[in-house]
Each structure stands twice: as structure tokens, then as C-alpha cells.
C-alpha positions as CSV (number, residue, x, y, z in Angstrom):
1,X,-19.0,-55.1,-24.8
2,X,-17.2,-55.7,-28.1
3,X,-13.5,-56.5,-28.1
4,X,-11.2,-57.2,-31.0
5,X,-8.6,-59.9,-30.5
6,X,-5.8,-59.1,-32.8
7,X,-3.2,-61.8,-33.6
8,X,0.3,-60.6,-34.4
9,X,3.0,-63.2,-35.4
10,X,5.8,-63.8,-37.9
11,X,4.3,-64.7,-41.2
12,X,4.7,-68.3,-42.4
13,X,3.7,-70.3,-45.4
14,X,3.4,-74.1,-46.0
15,X,6.8,-73.9,-47.6
16,X,8.5,-72.4,-44.5
17,X,6.5,-74.1,-41.9
18,X,5.8,-77.5,-43.5
19,X,2.5,-79.0,-44.5
20,X,1.9,-80.9,-41.2
21,X,2.6,-77.9,-39.0
22,X,0.4,-75.8,-41.2
23,X,-2.5,-78.2,-41.0
24,X,-2.1,-78.4,-37.2
25,X,-2.3,-74.6,-37.1
26,X,-5.5,-74.6,-39.2
27,X,-7.0,-77.2,-36.9
28,X,-6.1,-75.2,-33.8
29,X,-7.7,-72.0,-35.3
30,X,-10.8,-73.9,-36.4
31,X,-11.2,-75.3,-32.9
32,X,-10.7,-71.8,-31.4
33,X,-13.3,-70.3,-33.7
34,X,-15.7,-73.1,-33.0
35,X,-15.3,-72.6,-29.2
36,X,-16.0,-68.9,-29.5
37,X,-19.1,-69.6,-31.7
38,X,-20.4,-72.3,-29.4
39,X,-20.0,-69.9,-26.4
40,X,-22.2,-67.3,-28.3
41,X,-19.5,-64.6,-28.2
42,X,-18.1,-64.6,-31.7
43,X,-19.2,-61.7,-33.9
44,X,-16.6,-62.2,-36.7
45,X,-13.3,-63.6,-37.4
46,X,-10.8,-63.2,-40.3
47,X,-7.5,-64.5,-41.3
48,X,-5.6,-62.0,-43.4
49,X,-3.6,-62.6,-46.5
50,X,0.2,-62.1,-46.2
51,X,1.4,-58.6,-45.6
52,X,2.9,-58.6,-49.1
53,X,-0.7,-58.2,-50.2
54,X,-1.0,-55.0,-48.3
55,X,-1.5,-51.6,-49.8
56,X,-1.0,-48.7,-47.4
57,X,-2.3,-45.2,-47.9
58,X,-0.8,-42.2,-46.1
59,X,-0.8,-38.4,-46.5
60,X,2.5,-36.5,-46.5
61,X,2.4,-32.7,-46.8
62,X,-1.2,-33.0,-48.0
63,X,-0.3,-35.4,-50.8
64,X,-1.7,-39.0,-51.0
65,X,0.9,-41.7,-51.1
66,X,0.1,-45.3,-51.9
67,X,2.6,-47.9,-50.9
68,X,2.6,-51.6,-51.8
69,X,3.5,-54.0,-48.9
70,X,3.3,-53.4,-45.2
71,X,3.9,-50.0,-43.8
72,X,5.3,-51.3,-40.5
73,X,8.9,-52.5,-40.6
74,X,8.6,-55.5,-38.3
75,X,8.8,-59.3,-38.5
76,X,5.4,-59.7,-36.7
77,X,2.4,-58.7,-38.8
78,X,-1.3,-58.6,-38.0
79,X,-2.4,-62.0,-39.2
80,X,-6.0,-62.1,-38.2
81,X,-8.7,-60.8,-35.9
82,X,-11.7,-62.1,-33.9
83,X,-14.4,-59.7,-32.7
84,X,-16.2,-60.9,-29.6
85,X,-19.1,-59.6,-27.5
86,X,-18.4,-60.4,-23.9
87,X,-19.3,-58.8,-20.5
88,X,-16.0,-57.3,-19.7
89,X,-12.2,-57.1,-20.3
90,X,-11.6,-60.1,-18.0
91,X,-13.8,-62.3,-20.2
92,X,-12.1,-61.0,-23.4
93,X,-8.7,-61.8,-21.9
94,X,-9.9,-65.3,-21.0
95,X,-10.7,-65.9,-24.6
96,X,-7.5,-64.2,-25.8
97,X,-5.4,-66.6,-23.6
98,X,-6.8,-69.5,-25.7
99,X,-5.8,-68.0,-29.1
100,X,-3.5,-70.5,-30.8
101,X,-1.4,-67.5,-32.1
102,X,-0.2,-66.9,-28.5
103,X,2.2,-69.8,-29.0
104,X,4.3,-67.9,-31.5
105,X,3.4,-64.2,-31.3
106,X,1.5,-61.5,-29.5
107,X,-2.2,-61.3,-29.0
108,X,-3.7,-57.8,-28.5
109,X,-7.1,-57.2,-27.0
110,X,-8.7,-53.8,-27.6
111,X,-12.2,-52.6,-26.8
112,X,-14.1,-51.1,-29.6
113,X,-15.2,-47.5,-29.3
114,X,-18.1,-47.6,-31.8
115,X,-19.2,-49.9,-34.5
116,X,-21.5,-49.8,-37.6
117,X,-24.9,-51.6,-37.4
118,X,-27.3,-51.3,-40.3
119,X,-25.4,-48.4,-41.7
120,X,-25.3,-46.3,-38.5
121,X,-22.6,-45.8,-35.9
122,X,-23.4,-47.3,-32.5
123,X,-21.6,-46.8,-29.2
124,X,-19.9,-49.9,-27.8
125,X,-21.5,-50.6,-24.4
């Protein structure tokens, strides 16, 4: 069963966090990704650019609107994701508990409904 582990936390930079703390965070995320990979459950992982890089599309009264920056008005932003293939929710939660981002933000675990493989939609089972 595929689950996406979504990492929500206040955005930081090397300037606001400090180079040493930033490097420690990078080491922690690398170790986490390596553990997922070595366990054979990691399908993909991605660290996102800051929310200031976001472009959000919405439709209001049938008209397309394009907005620069994040749509959500919150301090915490989606900072990255890991997609894992594990037997059940308990296994996904066990991996989510190890996410370094849990130390400074929320970690959301959500099962996938469907996914694309070789250009076709497949049910998540």
C-alpha cells in the first residue's frame, strides 16, 4: 500500500537557521532517506523549494486566476514528501515517526487512492 508522508514546517534558510543547524538538518534527512531506501520501502522523496516559489491556480466564477506565492496563509508550509510502499498504516506511521521534520512541524500520512504507472492509472492496494 502506498502512503505519502508529507512534511509541514516553518520555512527556514541558512541565514535564519545558521549553517551548522542547516547542515545537521541535511544530514538527518539524508539518513532518513537512506533508511527508507535500505528497508526497500522508498518509492520517491522530494524536498520542495520555498513557498515563495509557488504559483497557485484557482478558478473563481469560471475564470482562471494565477497567484504567485503560497495560497495558504500559514507559517507552516509543505516542505517535502516521501512516498513509501508498506503493508499498512501502522508501518507508514512507524516510518513517519522517524521523519526529522517531526522535531519542528507536523508530519501528515495519507494513503494514495490511485497512482500512475507507465501512463495508466492504477488502484492503490
